[in-house]
N, C-alpha and C positions, 0 to 999 in steps of 0.2 A: 254290511255297510262299512266302508273304510273310514279310518280316522282322517279328520280334516288336515289339510296341508298346513304346517306351522307358518305363521306370518314372518317369523324371524328365526334364523338358525345360526348357531355359532359352532364352528369346527375348532376343537381345541387339541393341541398336542404339546410336546415338550418345549420346542423352541420356535414354532411357527416357521420352520425353514423347509420342511419336506412334506409330510403327510397332510397337515391342515391346509396349506395353501393350494395343494393339488385338489383336495376335496372342495375347497371354496370355489375354485375356477370351474371345476366340473359341475358343481351344483348350480352355479350362476347360469351355465349354458343349458342345463337339463330342466331347471325349474322355471315356473312363470316369473316374469320380471317383477311381479308384485310381492314376491318372497324376498325379504332382506337376508342376505347371506354374508357372513364375515368369518374370519379365522384369527386365532391368536395362539400364543404359546404361554406356558407357565413361566418360562425364563426367556431372556433375550437370545436370539440366535443370529446366525449369519446367513445371507442369501446363498442358496445352493445352485450352482450352474447346471447340475443334472436335472433339477426340477424344471428349469427353463427349457431344457432339451426335450423332456418327455411331454411337457405341455405344448411345445411348438409342434410336435408330431400330431397333436390333436387340433392344431389351429388356434391354440389358446396362448395367452401371455400374462405374466404378472405385471408387465409394464414397468413402471418405476417403483412399484410397491416393495417395501422392505419388511422383514419379519417384525412383528410387534407382540407385546405382552398384553395380558388381560388389562393391566393398569392403563395401557395406552389406547384402549378402545374408546371411541366417542360415546357410544351407547352401550350400556352394560346390562340391558334387559333383553332377554331372548326367550322365545317360547320353547325352544329346544336347544340343548347343548349336546353335541355329539363329540365324545372324547375318543381319541385314537391311540392313546398310550396310557399305561397304568398311572404314571405321575399326573397326567392331565385329568384322569378320571377322579383320582383322590382330590385334586384341587377343585374340580367342578362340584363334587359332593359337598365339600367344605363351604364353598362359595354360595351354594343354593340351599343350604340347610334350612334357612328360614324363608325361602322363596318358593312360590309355586311354579317351578321350572322343571320340565322333563329333562332328564339326563340319560343318554343312551351311550353304552360303551361298545365301540366297534374296534376291537383290537386289530391293529395293522402292524405288520413286520417293519422294522427299521431298515430301510435299504442302505443306509450309510454303514451298516455293519458288514457289508459285502466287500470282500477283497477281490483281487484278480484284475483282469483286463478291463478296459473301458466298456467292452461289450458285456462282460459279466455284471458290471455295475449298472449299466443301462437296462439290462434285463431285469434286475431287482427293482429298479425304479418303475419300469413299465408294469411289472407285476402289481406293485402297490397301486398304480394308476388304474389298472383294470379292475382290481378288487374294489376300489372306491367307486368306480363307475357302476359296477354291478350292484353294490350295496345301496348307492343313492337311488338307482333305478328301482330296485326291489322295495325300498322303504317308502319312496315318495310317488310312485306311479299308481294311480287309482286302478283297482281291478276292473271297474266298469269301463274304463277307457280301453283296456286291453281287449275285453270281450266285445266291445262295440266295433272293433276293427276286424272281427272274424267274418 
C-alpha cells in the first residue's frame, strides 16, 4: 500500500530562484489539480532567466511570478515540505519543530555554480530539471497506477 498523496506540498530552497520554482512548476503539471503546490526560499532571491529557459523547453512558465520567501506565503501550513538545499532543510526543521508536518530532503546541485559557456550553464539547469522530474515522479506516482498499465 502506498502513502497517500499529500494535499499540499511546499518546495523550499535558498532563494526560490532556481530549484524550488522548477520543482513547483513540474509538480503542478505532474500531480492532480487537487494537490496544492507552492515554493519559497529562506532568503529573497532574484528571478533567474535560465529557469525560464529550461521551463520553456518543457512547455512551462513562471508567468509573472517572482521569487518569494517563507514569510511571503499566503498559507503556511503544508502536509509536506520538500527541501532542496541544506540551508532550506535546516530552516524547515526549525519551522516545523512543533508541527506535524513531514519534511523530506532532496539534495539538488546548485546550477548557478556552473561556469563556462551558455550551453554548459543550460546543461546544468537541465540536469536539475530532469533530477527533479524523476524524483517527483518516483515519490508521488502510485505503484498500483504503474502496474495497472502493464
